[in-house]
N, C-alpha and C positions, 0 to 999 in steps of 0.2 A: 503494499500498501503506500509506503513510503517513497518507494522511487518511481510508483505511479503519480503521485503529486510532485516527486520533485520535476519530473518531464511535462509535464503540465503548463502549458503556456502562459494562463491567468495565475499559477501561483509564483511561478516564477517572477514575472513583472507585480507582481503585489508582492511576493516576496522581499523584490529587489528595490522596489522602492519605498518597503517600511525601513530595509535596510540605512536606504540614504537619509531617513527621517533621526531611525535611531542615531546613526554617525555625526551630523553636525547639530539636531539637540542635546546631546550628548556632552559635544563639547562647547556649547557654549552657554548649556547649561549649567556648567559646573562653575564658569561667572559668574550668573544670576545670583546663585545658589550664594555662593561666597561673598557675593557683594549686599543679600538682603534683597533681591528686588524678584522675588517668586511674587508680589503682587502684582507687580510691572507686565509681568509677562502673563496675568492672566485679563487683565487690561487690554494689553496688546491684542491677546487672542481676540476676545470677544469686540472688538473695534475696530478689526478685517472686514466681520460682517456686512457693515454699509460701504467698505470698499470692492468687496463682491458684486454686490448688488451694482454701484456705480457702475464696475468694469464691465461688466453686462450689458448694462444700459451705453454705456457708452461704445463699445462696442457691436452692438445688436446681435448679442450670440454669445454662448456657449464654450467661447476660446482662451484656454487656458490661460495663457501668458498677460493677456486683457485681467482674468481675474488675479493673477497675482499678483499681477503690478499695480492696482487698485486697492488690493489688500493689505499692502504693501504699504504705500504711500496713506494710506488710513491711519494703518497703526504707528507710524511717524507722524501726524498729524494728531492722533489721541494722546502719544507719550507727549508731547511740545504742550498741549493744553492742558495738562497734571499739572508737567510744572512748570505755568505758567501762573494757574490758579495758585499750586504751592507756595511760588515765590513773589506772589505780590497780593497776597490777603492771609490772614491769619488759620487758613485752612490748613492741616497738617497736609504729607505728601501722600501715605495712605488711605486719610479722607479724601485727596483729589482722586486718585487711582479708584476708588470704589465709585465716584459721581461720575466719573469720563467712562468708568468698564457698565456702568450700566445705561449711562445717558446712548454711550455708539452703538450699545446693543440692539436698543429700544429701537432706536432711529436702521437701524438694520434688518431688525423684522417688520418694522412701516414699507420699506420698501422692498423685499420681499413679499410683502403679500401684495405690496402694488404694482409687479411686476408677474406674481402668480395672477391679480385680476383682470389684468391685459390680455391672458391666455396664449395660443400659441404653443408649438412643437419647440421653438428655441427655447425656453426654459424651464424646461422638462430637464428636472434631475436638480437642480439649482440649490432646493433645500436640504441638498445632502451634503452639500457642508456644515453643516448644524453639525452630524454626527461622524461625517467623513461616510464616504460606499470606494473603497479599495479594491472593490470588485469594477470598478468600473471604469479604471486606470489601464491606457493603452501607456504598448511605447512609444510614443509621442510627448506624451504627458511626463513617460520617465525619464526622459532627453533633458527635458526645461528642470525637471527637478534633480539632476548628473548635475547639470551645467549651474543651478544655486548655488547645490551641495558644492563644488568646485571652488565657486566664488568667494562663500562662507567660510568655507576651511583655508582657502589662500590668507584671507584678511586676516584670520587669527598666525597662522605661520607666521605674516608678514610684521607683525604689531607682537609680536607675545610677548615683548618687552613692554612693552607703551601698556600695557592690558594687564597683564604680571603686578605691574608698579601703583597703574590706578585702583587694582582689587587691593590689596592689602594696607595701601599708605595716599593715599593721593595728596594728603600733603605736603607730603615729600616730596613725591612728583612735579606737584604747583612749584614746590623750591628749587626742583630742579632745571626747568623752565619748557616744563612737555603742558603742550595742550590738555589739559584735564579734561574738560571743558566737552573740548574734541573729542578724546579720546571714550567719553561717557556718552557721547553720542553716535560714537560710531557704534558703542557696544551695543546700545539702544537697537540702533538698525542690523544687529545680526541676533539679538531675539526675534524680533521683528522676519526677520527671513530666515530663520526658523519659523518660526510661529506656519509661516508661508508655505514654505515645502512639507509640514504635515497638516494641511486645511483637507485636503482628496484624501487623506488616509484615517485621518484619526478625527474631524471639525475641528469645528471653531470651539464647544463646547469642552472637550477633553484633551488639545494640542496642551496646554500648560501644563500637564499630568507627563507628557514627555521633555519636556524642560527639567520639571523640578526633581523626578522620583528617580535616573538616574547620575547624577546628580548626589539630588540626597544620600545615596546607595555608596558610590565612592567614597563619601565623603566619608563614611564610617570605616573602610578601610584604610587608607593611606591619608598621611599628614601633610604630604609635597604640592604641588600645582600640578605639575608634570604628569606625575604618575594615577591623579585625581583625573586629570580629562582625558587621559587615554584610560580608564578605565570605569570612567561617564561611559564613552561614545563604546568601549565596549559593552558596558549594559545594553544600551539603547540599540542597537544590532541584533543583539540577542533577543532584548523583546518582541522589538518589530519580525523580525523574524519568526523566535516562536509563537507567536501570535495571528503572521496572517496564513502559516502550516498549517494551526490548533484550527481557525478559523476553516481553512478548508479541508483540512481532516472531516469536522463536526459542520454537517451544513447545516444552515441558517441560524447560525452565528455568527454577527456580524464584525468582523476583520477590526475597526477602530477599539472599540471597547474590547475586546478579548488581547489588542498590544497593550494600550495601557494596564488592566489589571496584570498582562506578564510584568511589564516594569514595576506594576507596585510590589509584586509576589516577591521581584528580587531586593526593591526597598528593605520589604518586612526582614525576610531573610537577612539579609545584612542587619535589620537595628539588633535581629536576635542573637546573632550567629559572628557578625566580623568577631577578629580574636583579640583588641582592646576596648573598642568601644561599645563593643555589641551588650544585650542585655544580657543574657545566659555570661561573657567575660565576666563584665563585672557582676555580678552573683558571686563566680570560685570566688572573683578574687574579695569581695566581701566575708565569703564563707570560711574562705582561708587565713583572712587576718582577723576572723571572730576566735578560730581557731587556736592559732598564734598566740590570740592573748590571753584564751582562756588556759593554755599551756603551759603559758609564763608564770600569770598569777599560782597556779598549782605548783610548783616549781619554787619558788618565793615562797608559799606558805611551809610547802616542806623541807625547805632551807631555815625559817624560822624556829620550826619544831625542833630541827637537829640544834640548831645552834641554842635553843632554850632547855637543851639536856647535853648541849655537852661533848655531842655525838655525832659529827661529820655523818655515818651511816646509821641515823638512827631510824626503827621503820617505824612509819607512820602506817597508823591505823586505816583503811580506806574507808570504811563509816566516819573519821573525823575529816577524814578530807573533803567527802560529800556532805559534811554538816555546814564546812568553811566554803565548798565552791556550789554544790547544787548539784541535780538528776545528773548533770551531764558530766560531773567526773572521772565516770567509769571510762566514758569511751577517750574523756585527754588520757586518762592514765595509757591506757594500749595505746593511742598518737605517739606517746612521749618515751612508751615498754617501744616500739616499731623505733624511735629514733637512736635510742641507748640512752636518755637522759634520765630513764628511773628503769629500777629491776624488781620483784617482787620477791620477799626474803622469808624465811617461818621466823613465827614468833610463836615460843612454847612459855606456856601452854594454849593460849591461847590459839583458836584454829579459824579464826577471821580475816582475811587478805590485808599482809600488808607489804607498804613499799616503802623502799630507801633508793637516794640519790647516789649517780653514779658519777665515778670522778668529772665525765661529760658535762653531767647537770648541775652537779656545783658551781663549775662558769657559768653555765649558763645562765643558774641563777645567782649570779654575784654582775653578769654584763648587765647594765642601766638601759642600753641603747633601742 
């Protein structure tokens, strides 16, 4: 079945388009996530809808180049309006972006309704840009996506140093004489370009997830920008291809939502299982620290008893230690014995377990670190 799907023309086209989308959105999304511009991505994605409708009206038909150009321009206009509102009023940036998001999407829906009310076969399928319609993708559409992807990746490579500096320290970049405003505008344009790439694949509503989920997942695994961008792009490609293939295998399931679900699954797995920042790793570290502290407390209590009785090898009765440290003492003693820090000793005439510090245990108990 897998071979049959791989040989299918439509599946190949959709999978390649999804891979291009994942590659670009993962690359650009890494900068957006690090700069805290997730809401900007959402605003730009919703702002593309009126541009799609305007491109349709101007071109007089459903020509992908015109639709993409209209979406790109309307996204940039919306970003500029949001920046102007935030800069010239007391409204904060997030509120301005939320306002632009709602306004632009409402305008897009009105224009879409107007186009559909006019009738005609030309507007058929235009509403698919809301949630994507990957199955309608043609090889010609794929060529347009490939060109836009090459432009986006080429710009990232050409201005890598500037993007890195502005992302992490815009104040220092400004002191160094870099045109920070121009770089930020360029980054906004790259985000808009990545969103435009995803319109036909996952749609206006869901495309933001492809910007955020792969980058947020990659952030859990690495600390440096270069590996994060590479891993984010890899996650994006994996989510795109997996979602496309799964949609082809399970007939009747929409490709765009499956791609987003795949990206979200990668993010969820990263949140849980990343070796340093994952929830599982953090839980294991906290548990190990609690055990270390519990063991240290037991050692020091046994040391205090030994000093009190003037005998370094004083056999402390287990019940006495449990009275001091609670029911988890037995497990702590077992771990300390495995580490060679304590040893069980006989104590006549009593039959209850007794424990004494080893030489290594006495050294460990004296250590204040």
